[in-house]
C-alpha positions in Angstrom: 69.1 -64.7 -24.3 68.3 -63.9 -27.9 64.7 -62.9 -26.7 66.2 -60.6 -24.1 68.4 -58.9 -26.5 65.8 -58.2 -28.9 63.5 -56.7 -26.2 66.3 -54.5 -25.0 66.7 -53.0 -28.6 63.2 -51.5 -28.6 63.1 -47.8 -29.8 63.3 -45.4 -26.7 60.5 -43.3 -28.2 58.1 -46.0 -27.6 58.8 -46.1 -23.8 58.4 -42.2 -23.6 55.0 -42.3 -25.1 53.6 -44.9 -22.8 55.1 -43.1 -19.7 53.5 -39.6 -20.7 50.1 -40.0 -22.3 48.1 -37.0 -23.3 46.3 -35.3 -20.5 42.5 -35.7 -20.3 40.3 -32.8 -19.8 38.0 -32.7 -17.0 35.1 -30.2 -16.2 35.5 -29.0 -12.5 32.7 -30.3 -10.2 31.7 -26.8 -9.3 30.9 -25.7 -12.8 29.0 -28.9 -13.3 26.8 -28.3 -10.5 26.1 -24.7 -11.7 25.1 -25.9 -15.1 23.0 -28.7 -13.7 21.2 -26.5 -11.2 21.1 -23.2 -13.3 17.3 -23.2 -13.5 16.9 -23.5 -9.7 19.7 -20.9 -9.1 18.3 -18.5 -11.6 14.4 -19.1 -11.6 13.5 -16.1 -13.6 15.4 -15.9 -17.0 16.7 -12.7 -18.2 14.3 -10.1 -19.9 14.6 -6.6 -20.6 13.0 -5.3 -17.2 14.9 -7.5 -14.6 18.4 -7.0 -15.8 19.8 -5.6 -12.5 18.5 -8.4 -10.4 19.5 -11.2 -13.0 23.2 -9.7 -13.4 23.5 -9.7 -9.7 22.4 -13.2 -9.3 24.6 -14.8 -12.1 27.6 -12.8 -11.0 27.3 -13.9 -7.4 26.9 -17.5 -8.2 29.7 -17.5 -10.7 32.0 -15.1 -8.3 31.5 -17.6 -5.5 32.9 -20.7 -7.5 36.0 -18.7 -8.9 34.5 -17.9 -12.6 33.9 -14.4 -12.3 37.0 -13.5 -14.3 35.8 -15.3 -17.3 32.8 -12.7 -17.2 34.8 -9.5 -16.6 37.6 -10.7 -19.1 40.5 -10.6 -16.4 41.2 -14.3 -17.4 42.4 -14.5 -21.0 43.0 -17.7 -22.9 46.7 -19.0 -23.1 48.4 -17.8 -26.4 49.4 -21.3 -27.3 46.3 -22.8 -28.7 47.9 -26.1 -28.8 48.5 -26.4 -25.2 46.4 -28.3 -22.7 46.0 -25.1 -20.7 44.4 -23.4 -23.7 42.0 -26.4 -24.1 41.1 -26.5 -20.3 40.4 -22.7 -20.5 38.1 -23.1 -23.6 36.3 -26.1 -21.9 35.5 -24.0 -19.0 34.4 -20.9 -20.9 32.3 -22.6 -23.4 30.4 -24.2 -20.4 30.0 -20.8 -18.9 28.5 -19.7 -22.2 26.0 -22.4 -22.0 25.1 -21.7 -18.5 24.4 -18.0 -19.5 22.4 -19.1 -22.6 20.2 -21.2 -20.3 19.3 -18.2 -18.1 18.4 -15.8 -20.9 14.9 -15.5 -22.4 14.1 -16.1 -26.1 13.6 -12.5 -26.7 17.1 -11.5 -25.4 19.1 -14.5 -26.7 19.6 -13.3 -30.4 21.7 -10.5 -29.1 24.4 -12.9 -28.0 23.9 -16.1 -30.0 27.1 -15.4 -31.9 29.3 -14.5 -29.0 32.4 -16.9 -28.7 33.4 -16.1 -25.1 31.6 -15.7 -21.8 33.1 -12.1 -21.4 31.6 -11.1 -24.9 28.3 -12.5 -23.9 28.6 -10.3 -20.6 29.6 -7.1 -22.4 27.0 -7.4 -25.1 24.2 -7.8 -22.4 25.7 -4.7 -20.6 25.7 -2.6 -23.8 22.0 -3.7 -24.9 20.3 -3.6 -21.2 22.5 -1.4 -19.0 21.7 1.7 -21.1 23.2 4.8 -19.7 21.6 7.2 -22.1 20.1 10.2 -20.8 16.7 9.4 -22.2 16.5 6.2 -20.4 17.5 7.6 -17.1 14.9 10.5 -17.4 12.2 8.0 -18.3 12.8 5.9 -15.3 13.0 9.0 -13.0 9.7 10.3 -14.4 8.2 6.8 -13.5 9.4 7.0 -10.0 8.3 10.7 -9.7 4.7 9.9 -10.6 4.3 6.3 -9.1 1.1 5.9 -7.3 -0.2 2.9 -5.1 -3.8 3.0 -6.3 -5.3 -0.5 -5.9 -1.9 -2.4 -5.3 -1.2 -3.8 -1.9 1.7 -2.5 -0.1 4.1 -5.2 -0.9 3.2 -4.9 -4.5 3.7 -1.0 -4.4 7.0 -1.2 -2.6 8.2 -3.9 -5.1 7.4 -1.6 -7.9 9.3 1.2 -6.5 12.3 -1.1 -5.7 12.3 -2.5 -9.2 12.4 1.2 -10.9 15.2 2.2 -8.3 17.2 -1.0 -9.4 16.8 0.0 -13.0 17.9 3.4 -12.5 21.0 2.2 -10.6 21.8 -0.3 -13.5 21.6 2.6 -15.8 24.6 4.1 -14.0 22.7 6.7 -11.7 21.9 6.3 -8.0 18.8 7.9 -6.2 19.3 9.4 -2.8 17.6 7.7 0.0 15.9 10.7 1.1 14.2 11.0 -2.4 13.2 7.4 -2.5 11.3 8.0 0.8 9.8 11.1 -0.6 8.6 9.2 -3.8 7.2 6.5 -1.7 5.0 8.9 0.6 3.8 10.9 -2.2 2.5 7.8 -4.0 0.4 6.8 -0.9 -3.5 7.2 -0.9 -5.2 9.8 1.4 -5.6 7.1 4.0 -2.0 7.3 5.1 -2.0 11.2 5.6 -1.3 10.9 9.4 1.4 8.2 8.7 3.2 10.6 6.1 2.9 13.5 8.4 4.9 11.5 11.2 7.5 10.3 8.7 8.0 13.7 7.2 8.4 15.3 10.7 10.7 12.5 12.1 14.2 13.6 12.9 15.6 10.1 12.3 17.7 9.3 9.2 16.1 7.8 6.2 16.1 3.8 6.5 14.2 2.0 3.6 14.0 -1.3 5.6 12.6 0.3 8.7 10.1 2.4 6.4 9.0 -0.8 4.6 8.2 -2.6 8.0 6.2 0.5 9.1 4.3 0.7 6.0 3.4 -3.0 6.1 2.1 -2.7 9.6 0.1 0.7 8.9 -1.5 -1.2 6.0 -2.6 -3.8 8.4 -4.1 -1.3 10.9 -5.9 0.8 8.2 -7.5 -2.5 6.8 -8.5 -3.6 10.3 -10.1 -0.1 11.0 -12.1 -0.2 7.7 -13.5 -3.7 8.5 -14.5 -2.5 12.0 -16.3 0.5 10.3 -18.0 -1.8 7.7 -19.2 -4.3 10.5 -20.7 -1.5 12.5 -22.4 -0.2 9.6 -23.8 -3.5 8.6 -24.9 -4.0 12.2 -26.9 -0.6 12.2 -28.5 -1.8 8.9 -29.9 -4.9 10.3 -31.2 -3.1 13.5 -32.8 -0.4 11.2 -34.3 -2.8 8.9 -36.1 -4.5 11.7 -37.3 -1.3 13.2 -38.6 -0.2 9.8 -40.4 -3.5 9.1 -42.1 -3.4 12.5 -43.0 0.3 11.9 -44.7 -0.7 8.6 -46.6 -3.4 10.3 -47.9 -1.1 13.1 -48.9 1.4 10.5 -51.1 -1.1 8.6 -52.8 -2.1 11.8 -53.5 1.6 12.7 -54.8 2.3 9.1 -57.5 -0.5 9.4 -58.5 0.6 13.0 -58.9 4.4 11.8 -61.1 3.6 8.8 -63.3 1.1 10.7 -62.6 -1.7 8.3 -61.1 -5.1 9.1 -57.9 -6.5 7.3 -58.3 -9.4 5.1 -54.9 -10.8 6.5 -54.2 -12.2 10.0 -52.3 -10.0 12.1 -49.0 -11.8 13.4 -49.6 -12.1 17.3 -46.0 -11.7 17.6 -46.2 -8.1 16.8 -46.5 -5.5 19.7 -50.0 -4.0 20.2 -50.5 -0.7 18.4 -50.0 2.4 20.7 -50.8 5.9 20.5 -48.3 7.4 18.1 -47.7 10.5 20.4 -45.8 8.1 22.8 -43.5 6.8 20.4 -40.2 8.2 19.4 -39.8 10.4 16.5 -36.5 10.2 14.6 -34.5 13.5 14.3 -33.0 12.4 11.1 -35.7 11.1 8.8 -38.7 12.4 11.0 -40.3 9.0 10.9 -42.1 7.6 14.0 -40.8 4.3 15.8 -37.1 4.8 16.3 -34.5 7.2 17.5 -31.6 8.9 15.6 -28.9 6.4 17.0 -30.8 3.6 15.2 -31.7 5.3 11.9 -30.1 3.9 8.8 -29.8 7.2 7.3 -27.5 8.4 10.2 -24.5 7.8 7.8 -26.2 8.6 4.4 -25.5 12.1 3.5 -27.2 11.9 0.2 -30.6 11.2 2.1 -32.7 14.3 2.4 -36.1 14.1 4.3 -39.0 16.5 3.5 -38.4 18.6 6.5 -34.9 18.7 7.5 -32.4 21.4 8.9 -29.3 21.8 7.0 -25.9 20.9 8.7 -24.7 23.6 10.7 -21.3 24.6 12.1 -21.4 27.4 15.0 -17.7 28.3 14.7 -17.5 31.6 12.8 -15.0 31.9 10.0 -13.0 34.7 11.2 -9.9 34.4 8.8 -9.2 33.3 5.4 -6.3 31.3 6.5 -6.7 27.3 7.0 -5.3 25.0 9.6 -4.7 21.4 9.8 -5.6 21.1 13.4 -9.2 19.8 14.6 -11.6 21.9 16.5 -14.3 20.6 18.9 -17.8 22.1 18.1 -20.5 21.5 20.3 -22.9 23.0 17.9 -21.8 21.1 14.8 -24.1 18.6 13.5 -21.6 16.8 11.4 -17.9 16.4 11.2 -16.4 18.8 8.7 -13.0 19.2 7.0 -11.6 21.7 4.4 -8.9 19.0 3.3 -10.2 16.3 0.9 -7.4 14.0 2.1 -8.9 13.7 5.4 -11.9 11.7 3.9 -11.5 8.1 3.3 -12.7 7.0 -0.4 -14.4 10.4 -0.8 -17.7 10.4 -2.7 -18.9 13.4 -4.5 -22.0 15.0 -2.8 -25.0 15.6 -5.2 -27.4 16.7 -2.7 -29.2 20.1 -2.3 -28.0 20.8 1.1 -25.2 23.3 2.2 -23.4 24.1 5.6 -24.7 27.0 7.7 -21.9 28.8 9.6 -22.3 31.1 12.6 -22.3 34.3 10.6 -25.3 33.4 8.7 -23.6 32.4 5.4 -23.9 28.9 3.8 -21.0 27.1 2.2 -21.2 24.0 -0.1 -20.5 20.5 0.5 -18.2 18.9 -2.1 -17.5 15.3 -0.8 -18.5 13.0 2.0 -17.6 9.6 3.4 -15.9 8.4 6.6 -12.7 9.3 8.2 -10.1 8.1 10.9 -8.6 10.3 13.2 -5.2 9.0 15.1 -4.7 9.9 18.5 -1.0 11.0 19.3 -0.9 9.6 22.8 -2.7 6.3 21.9 -3.0 3.5 19.5 -6.5 4.0 19.0 -8.0 6.0 16.2 -11.5 7.9 16.3 -14.0 7.0 13.6 -15.5 10.0 11.9 -18.7 8.8 10.6 -20.4 11.0 7.7 -17.4 13.3 7.4 -18.2 16.3 5.1 -15.7 17.8 2.9 -16.4 21.6 2.9 -13.4 23.4 1.0 -14.6 26.8 2.2 -14.2 26.2 5.9 -11.1 27.6 7.7 -11.2 25.1 10.5 -11.6 21.3 10.7 -14.5 20.7 12.9 -15.3 17.7 15.1 -19.1 17.4 16.1 -18.9 16.6 19.7 -22.3 14.8 19.9 -21.3 12.7 16.9 -17.7 11.8 18.1 -19.1 10.7 21.5 -21.9 8.6 19.9 -19.9 6.8 17.2 -16.6 6.2 19.4 -18.1 5.5 22.8 -16.0 8.2 24.5 -16.7 10.9 26.8 -15.3 14.6 26.6 -14.9 16.9 29.6 -14.1 20.4 29.3 -12.4 22.9 31.7 -10.9 26.4 31.5 -7.3 24.9 30.5 -8.6 22.4 27.9 -10.4 19.2 27.5 -10.0 15.4 27.8 -11.4 12.4 25.9 -11.8 9.3 27.7 -12.9 5.7 26.8 -16.3 5.1 28.6 -15.7 1.4 29.2 -12.4 1.7 31.1 -12.2 5.3 31.8 -8.8 5.5 30.3 -7.8 8.9 28.9 -7.1 8.9 25.2 -6.2 12.5 24.6 -5.7 15.8 26.6 -6.3 19.0 24.4 -5.8 22.7 24.9 -7.8 25.7 24.9 -6.4 28.3 22.5 -8.1 31.7 22.0 -11.3 30.3 23.2 -11.3 27.3 21.0 -10.8 23.6 22.1 -8.1 22.3 19.5 -6.8 18.8 19.0 
């Protein structure tokens, strides 16, 4: 009884303390996950040039887990600093600061190292990196205006454009879609001329995603065409090298026979017997005996000048000083010619002594040369323009009928209404052209 009475007289305050212990602070599981995986969620730390991308990634991850208000300042700490709510708010905010610091590079970290809240870190970064000054915007727009693809791949070029556009948007200014398309097209090399013409003349609204896909596809097609041209040139080289080697051996045999002396070396029995030079073909390009023009290595070498050769000729008279972008079929032209340098792929300056003779008797200089590609509007195929001459003084782009049919395995038929280009192998029509004022135009 005495023990029971003594136990019942315990102070009531002791029972109150045991029933309501101090609440323990626990970090939310979602925030633990973000902090533990911040390097995987944000693989590229914040630097001066990737603020727009970094900001979007960080805000998306924190917003998805309910912590965006800590960044924007909408969630304020409780006024009672001794309350458990204030302690819980401070715990979450401090861990958010740690997450932000972990995703910031060492070059940017000194800007925010003294910040005491996540909102303060967020605000300082906006003021430092999201510059809205007029100079910054003008600088970025100037970069976009003068951007060039040069030696970049299409993906690298488009990523560079996207980065500049994102930085402009982060500075508080937006670029119109039509302007972005224009800047992209202006930065493309001359090999994309036909593609640029198609996009500019299209009536469809600007769509960057569709444009990106088309550009990637066009790059693949252009690279394939270039490889085909290089393979064809390499094959022609091997055939010509074999012919030239055989010609040298034959000349050596004829030399010994004509002088009446005997060679000191044994003649290879695999070589064909010498024959009268009058019965062997003479090349119309290099004037050498033993091969024809289609097998001549100098067929696509404009800088080669044989001792007795005729100048390139264009029989279409220049009737007006105005220029045109269309192509004209010229049966008398010895080479393809254009007045627009952008039609020539990888142009090379011409240093030879030849010039082009036109029908009125005048001669005009050659400035550049190389190969070209001519897309056909009604077919996926493109015509190869081997040895395309850049002649700025011409008023028309000229296609040599003989070279066009030889280099592309096509046939051309003419009638009173126009002409038709067909594939020799399958006889499928590739293009139907018109007759305009006595001229066959593509």
